Structure formats: C-alpha cells, structure tokens
C-alpha positions, 0 to 999 in steps of 0.5 A: 677234410676241409671245405671251402665256401665260395660266394659269388655276388653277381648283382649286389643289392642297390638303391636307385634314385633318379633326380632329373636326368641323372640316375644314381645307383648305390651298391650295398655291401656288408662286412662279415667282420663288422662289430658295429650295428647299422643303427650305431653306424648311422648315429656315428655318421650323423654325429660326425656330420653335425660336428663338421657343421659346427 
C-alpha cells in the first residue's frame, strides 16, 4: 500500500525589514531537488553581480 505525504505550509519563513515607512517581507522557500548549496548559490549570485558591474 502506498502512502502520500502532503505538506501544507501556512506561514513559510520570512525576513522582515522596515526602511522608513516601507516594510519589506521576503518569503523563503527551498527546493527539494536542488543540488546547489546555499553557499554555492550566494557565490554564484555575487559573481554574476560583479560581472554585470564590470
């Protein structure tokens, strides 16, 4: 007999930052199938940003 696991996320993790009268809410989600570590992702994003600046 097979089982189905259903996960319901009501309030995913979020970062909240208030700047002046504006509040920024950034929701976080993680891929179950990702092969890239968080460190690798940040390095890749920084390299891309530097490449665009140069």
